[in-house]
N, C-alpha and C positions, 0 to 999 in steps of 0.2 A: 880783869874780867869785863869791863864797861865801854873798853879800846876794840876789845874781841869784838863785842855786839855792834859796836857805832863799824867795826869794820866788814861784818859780816850784811847791815841792812847797806851802808853805801853798794858793797858788790850787788848784791838784787834788785838795788836801786837801777845801778850800774849796766846788766845780763836783761833786766826787764825791759831796758828803752831800745826802742827802734835802731838806732845807732849798729845798739850789739846788734840785734835782730840781726839787720843785714850783713854785715859783716860774717858771722855765722854760719847763715844760708849764703853764702858768696865764698867762704870755703866751704861747708858740704858740695857746693855745687864744683868746684874748685877740682877739688880731690877725686868726685867720681868720674870726671871728663876723664883727667889724667888717669885714671886705673881702668877703663873701659875704653876709650878712646870719645866716645861720641860724644853730641851736644842733651844736654843735660836741662830737662825744665819739672821746677814743684810748682802746682798754681797754687798750695798756700802751705805756709811755711812757720813753724812754731815753738820756743823753746821756754821752758817752765823750770828757768833759775832751780825755785826752791823743791823740786824735783829731781832738779840735772836730767832732761827728758827732752827731748825733740821731738815733735810730731809732724809730718807729712802727709800731704793730701796729690794725687796725683802729679805723682812723680813720673815722668817722661824719660828714658835714653833712649834717641835717635843713632838709627846706624849708617847707613848706606839707602836707605828706603826711598821710592818715587815717590811723588805728592800723587796723596788718596789713598796711600797704602800707610798699615796702621805700623805704628812705630816699634821699633827692636822689643822694648822695656817697657810696659804699661805697671804699674800701682796703685793702688789705690790709698790704702792709709802703710803707713808705716812709722812706728815707736822705738826708738835709739836711746836707750839709758848708756849715758855719760859714766865716766869716771872724771872723779871734782879733784882727782891729783893731774891729770892727765891735761883737765879741758883745757890751759892754757898752752901747751906744751904745742912743737910741730904737727906731732903726731897724736890722735886721741884715741885714748881704751874706753871701748864701750863695754858697759854691763850686759846691755843683751841689746838683737835687734829684732823684733818683732814685725812682718811683712803679711799683709792680708789683699788678697785681691791681686797675686802676681802675672802678670799671661806676657809670654815671651813668643816672638813670630820670627820664626828664622827662615828667609828660604833659600833658594838655591836657582841660579834662571839655566838658558840651555847651554849656557859659553859655563858654566858652571861656578859664576860668580854670585856670591852669597851677599845677605847684606849687615852683613857684623864688619864694626870700625876697627881700624887697627888701630890700637895704642900707643900712645905719642912713644913713650919707650916701648922698645922690644927686649922682653926681658928672654931668656932662655925657658925654659916649661919648671927650670927649677929653680932659678929664681925667681919665677911666678910665685910657685908652691912659700917660697921665706919669703915672700912679700906679704903673702895672706895668715903666716901668722905671725909676724909685725904689724898686722892689723890688729890684733887678737882680741876677736868678738868674743864674751864670756859663754853667752847662749846667742844663739839665732833658733827664734820658730817661723817657717813657711805656710799658712794658709790656706785654704780655697784659691788655690792657683793653679795656670795650667798653661802650657806648654803647645804651641804650635810651629811644626817641622813640616813643608816644604820643600823637597828635593826635587825639581825638575827636572834633575838629571841624569837621575835611578831611570824615573820618578819615584818615591815614599813621602808619604805624608806619615810625621809622629802628634800623635795629639796627647797630654796629658792631663788629666782634671783632678779635682779635688787632692792633689799633692801640696804633704805634707814635709817638711826640713826638721832637724831639732838638730841644733849644734850648738854644743858647749867645751870649753877650752877645759883643762887639766893636764897640770904637768907638764906642761908644754904642748902636748896634742890636742886638735880637737878632736872631740868622738860625736861621734853625731848618728840620727839614724831617719830615714825616707824613705815615706809609701806614697803610695797613689791604690786609689779603688773604682781606677776607668783609665786606662793609658789602653791607646791604642796606634797597630803600624795597617798603614796600608796602600798599597800602589791601585795604578789602572788596574791592574792583573790581579791583583788578590786581595785580602782585607781580616787582619785578626781578629776576634774576639775579642771584649774590651780585657783586660790584662789586670790583675790586683797583685801588687810588689808588695812588697818590703826588706828594709836593709839596714845594717848597720856595719858605720864606717869608721878608720879612720884615719886623720888626716896629721902627717909628718911635716919638718921643711923639705923630704928627701922623697915620700910615696903616700899616696892615697893608698890604704889596704880595705876591701870591702871581708870584711869576716862571715858573713851572708847576706846573700841575696834570694830570696825564696818567691815565686814567684807560681800566678793561677789563673788558667781561663778553661772557656766553659772545653771541655773532654782532653785540657793539658795541663800539666804543672811539673815544676822544677825548682832546682835548688843551685847553688852556685857560690864561688868563696874564689875572689879574686886581688893580684895587689896590681896595682902601673907605681910604674916607675919613674920620672921626668930622666933619662939620661939629657945628653949630646940630640938623642933621638927617643921620642914615645919607645916604650914598651910594657908590656902587661901578662901575667899569666896567670892560668887559674885554673879549677877542678872543678864540673859540672855534673850532673844527676837530671835526668827527666823522662817523663813519660806520657807518652801519644796514644789518645783513641783515637785511631784511623778515619773514625766513620766522622768525627770532628774536625780532624785536618782536610780531612778529600775536598768538601766546600771552597777551604781557605787555597788548594795546589790546583782548584775544579782538574779534581782528578776522582771521578764517578766512581772511576771503577775499586777502589776500595773500600768495599764494603764490611767488612768488620774486624777486629786484631788492636792489642796493644802492642804496643812498641817501645821497650827503656834504650835508655842511652846514658850512657856515662864515662868519662876521660877523661883530658887533659887538653886546654888550650894555650897558643905561643900567640903573642902581639909582636913582632919586633921587622926594623928594617919596610913600613910601610904593607906588609904582608900579613895576614892569617893561615896560624896550623891547626890541627887540632885532630888528636889520635885517641882511639879509647878501644872500647867493645857497647856490641848492640846486641839487642835481644827481643825476635818478635812471638807474640800466641795468640794460637789459634787467628792469625792473618787471611782473608779472605779475600781474594783478587780475581777480577772477570775481567780477561784482557779480549780483544776480537781475536785474536790469534791462535788466542793457545786454550784446554782445557779448564775449567772451575781448579782452582786451586786456593786452598785451604794449607796454612804454611805454616810450622813450628819452628824457627831459626834463629840462630846466634853466626856472628862475625865477628872476626877484629875488624875498624878500622882507619883510615887517615885520610885526612881533607890536607891537602895544599897544593894555592892557585888557583885555587874553584875547580880539583879535579879530587874527587875520590873513590879510593882504595879497595873493595874487599879482597880481602883474606883471613883463610880456614872459614869458609863461608857453608854452615853446615844447616840444611836443609832435609825436615820431611812433608813427603809433598807426594800427593798421586799414590795414595799404598805403599810408597819409597820410601829413600832416602838419597838426597842427592850431597854430594861435597865438590867446590872448587873457589876459583876468583869472580869478581866482578869489578872492573872499570868503571867509570861516571863521571864524563867533563865537560862542564858545564864552562867552558869558555870561549863561548863561541854562541852564537846568537838560538844555536837551536842544540841542547845537552843531544851527546852521543853514550852509549850502552855498547858491552862488550858483554859476553858473558862466557867463562869455559869452567865445565861444569861438569863428573862423573857423575854417572846414575845406576842405583844399586836396589835390585828389586822391584822396581816400578811397576807398574801393573799399567799391563799394553791396554785397556781396554777403556783406560783413565787420557789414555795420546791419541788414539781413535776419534774420541770425545772431543777434539777441537773443531770450533766450526770452520766451519767446508766438505765436512764429511761426511759422503753420503749416510744421509738418515736410517736409510732402510739396511747400509750395509753394516752400522753400527751397531741397529736394534737388533738383527736377525740374527748375527754373528754369536755377537756377545762372550768376546774373548777375554779368557784370564789368564793368561802368559804374564810373569813375570821376565823386566827386561833387567838387563847389564848392559851400560856403555858409556858414550862420552855425547855431548850436545853443545854443540859453538853455536853463537848468535850473536850479531851484531844489529842495532837501529838507535835510532831516533827522534827524537819525544815521545810520542805517547805510541810505540811502537809503529812510527813510518819508516817505511825503505828496513824493512826486517829479511834479513841472511842468517838461514843458519843452516848448518851440519849434524844431522843427527846419525848418529855410528849407534845401532842397536841388534848385538846377538842375542835372539830370544830363544828363553828356556819353557819348555811345553813344562808343567806342572801335571805329576801324577796321579791327582786326585780332582773332578773338576766339582762345581757345584751342581745339584741337575738341571736346573736351568742353564748352563751352560753347555758350550761345544768346545771341544779342545781345538 
């Protein structure tokens, strides 16, 4: 017993020495540089042997940023609990890692070059996850943190504040949760109000599975579940559901013509071979749209949709509008600098007076005639942007009603 006490005391003395502190600090820096490929600086490093705890202040990881630019990663405080069994082995087993005041700055210039460093070894994505499993962090907590992403190529900026991450290891897998109370995504053309989100996920050596991902912002909310599988090329699959109030989305996309209504989306998505695709169903209720070349519209609609290579196809597009119904298809192409649209639809029992209320119709003609004929026919239209270069073909065999309101002319 006395020998064990002497050995423990001697170990504490050695591990409290400046020499051991410097050796351990150098080992931590080397490990981080090997893992990230960046240059690592630690403002203050201290190891408390009686607690088997490492504390660090002002931890910096430099990417390829230029002079005067913020570092890729900066952390105000880090606390690491080390497993006593693995302390002197080649790879540390960590009881916990608590990170406070994390900031990540990622940017891409106009040439598509970002400030991310290249790891000194280039493992595959699957080997990278296996390496993370070998790291063995029993619990990871990240709080009071922010992510700044300025992609000048698109350009898009992403700010994530009040980010919290909790990660625990159980039965050879990481189980975790991540949340943020204020994440904003914006570009030079649009900006989304701050988003709140929370998610639960599981990381194994072969995949990352998000069992739930719920988000909410002003007038919009949704949830999703998806899995990311690192193969020779990254692949992901998932399902989603979202509800959007059009008056909340209108200022984001600078679309004042969207006056009212709710749209719900549900579907499945796939990311494979560097491209994204999705398919599902959408439903709109009491959607109010005011376009300069059309009569005011209040629409209830349902449709199936597919998204592939920046092109959206709507099929079985059924709508109730202008006192009647329409059924057809619509194509939306976003591959060029300006969006292009193609609409093919059949009209059934659409009130002719609604068609004659299109802006540009002589007001006296529309006010005095007050036609109440019901129109069946077809309509085909192409346009770009928000109604520019509108070309339409309207075929309307008209039918006259047998009975008329007293204020209307047959």
